[in-house]
N, C-alpha and C positions, 0 to 999 in steps of 0.2 A: 903813537905818542912821539912827539918830537923830544929827543933826549936833551937838547939844550934848554928849551923853554918849558918842558913838561906839558906842553899844549896837546890836548887830545885832538888829533888830526882826523880820526875817523873811528866809528864804532858801530857795532851791530848787536842785536839780540837774535840768537838762533838756537834751534833745538840741538844742534850738533856742531862740533868743530870740524870744518872741512875746507878744502881748497877753494871751493867756489865762493864762500863767504870771505875768506882771506883775500882773494883776488879783488873782490869788490872794495875792501877797505884799502888795499894797496893802491888800486886805481884812483879811488877818491882822494887819497892823500897826494898822489902824484899830480893830479889835475889841479887840486887846490893850491899846491906849491908852484904851479905854473911851470912844471918840467915838461919839455916837449920831447917827442920821439927824436932820437939821434942828435939831440942838442949837445953842443960843445959846452962843457962845464968848466969854469975857472977853479971851482973848489969841488972836492970829492963829496958825493952824496952817498952816505952809507945807510943801508937798511939792516938793522940788527934784529934777528929773529932767534927764536929758541929752536930746538931740534925736532919739533913736532912735524908730522907728515903734512899738515895743513900748510906749512911754510915751505917745505922742501919737497917739491914735486915738479913734474914736467910743465904743468900749466903755469905755475908761478915763474919758473925759469923762462918760459916763452914770453910771458908778459914783460918781465924785467929786462929781457934782451933788447927791447925797443927803446929803453930809457937809459940815461947815463947814471945808473944806480948800481952800486956794488952790494950784493946781499952777503951778509956775514952771519954765520951761525955762532951764537954766543957759546963761549967755553969750548968751542971747537976751532973756528977760524980765528977768533980773538980770545984774549984772556978775560975779557969783561963778560959779565952776565947780563941778563935782562931784569935785573933788580929794580930799575926805575919803573918799568911796566908792572912788575909784581907789586911794587909799593902803591902805584896808582889803583890797581885792582883792590888792594886792602883798604885804601881810603874810600873808594866808592862803596864797597860793601859795609864797612863799619861806620863811616861818617854820614852815609846817605840811605843805603837800602835796608839794612838790618833794623833801623829805627821805624820802618814803615811796615804795614800789614799789606803786602802786595799779593793780589789774588790770581793774576794771570799774566801771560806774556805781553798782552796789549797794554796793560796798566804799567808794567815794568818799562816798556818802550816810552810811554807818555812821561813817566817820571824822569827817565834818563834824558829825554829830549828837552822837556820844559824846566827841569829843576837841576838835575845833577851836572850835566855837561856845561850848561851856561854858568852855573854858580862856580864850578871848579875852574873853568877856563877864564871867565870874565870878571869874577868878583872876589875870588879867594887869593889874597896876597900870600906870597911865599917868602920865607926867610932865605931860602937857597937862591931866590931871584932878587934879593935885596929889596923885598917889599913889592915887587911888581907882580901882577897876575901872570899866569901863563900866556894869555892873549897879548898882554903888553910886551912880554919878552919875545914871543914869537914874531910880533910886529916890529921888533928891534927898537923899542922905546928905550931911551936913555934913562938911567936911574937918577932921581931927584932925592938925594940923601936927606934933605930937610923935611921932605914929606913922608918918608918911610915911617918914622916913629908915630906920626899922627895916624897914618893908615893902619898900622899894626894895633894901635890903641883902639881905634875905632872898630876894627874887626874883632878884637877881644871883647869889647863891651856888647857888640851885636851878638856874639856867641853866647855870652852870659844871659842876655835878654831872651834869646831864643830858648836856651836851656830851661830858664825859669818859667816859660810859658807853654812848653811842650813836655808833657809827662810821658814817661816810658812805662811799658807794661812790666808789672812785677818788680818795681823798683824797690830795693831793700832799705831805702831811706824814707819811705812813706810818702812819696809824691802822690798827688791826687791825679787821677786820669782826666784829661780834658774831654 
């Protein structure tokens, strides 16, 4: 996740947390950001990770040595935490996944690929980003403050409409199951 824009830069569904999966996501993010090996950077690129072994091992260190990226361990190398990523995980779980009856890993991957990540990145305006979506902020779009209010009102009514047409299991308010 890009900390500035909150854009999901890479994701995976895996049976376990491991360096191999983490390297795939780091490489994908680096390639999509068009960072070249041994490239001279005018601005510092920081990769903030937590203290897990999947992020802190020889394989990750070897990969990152090729690129102008400084890996920083949250709450160890810097006083910041990885709270933005944890917040994103919470949004994905509570706003998207727990509402569905997901049967297996394949179905989870389809939902993430076709619904969750595109909706979060491309359609969901954020107050913290002044009404831009994460994709717009990641693409460095400038903020049009006149349209922010319209966009937020539109998103509000879309959420109300969605909530009224999609019933939840065991709703204490007597919703009918669709």
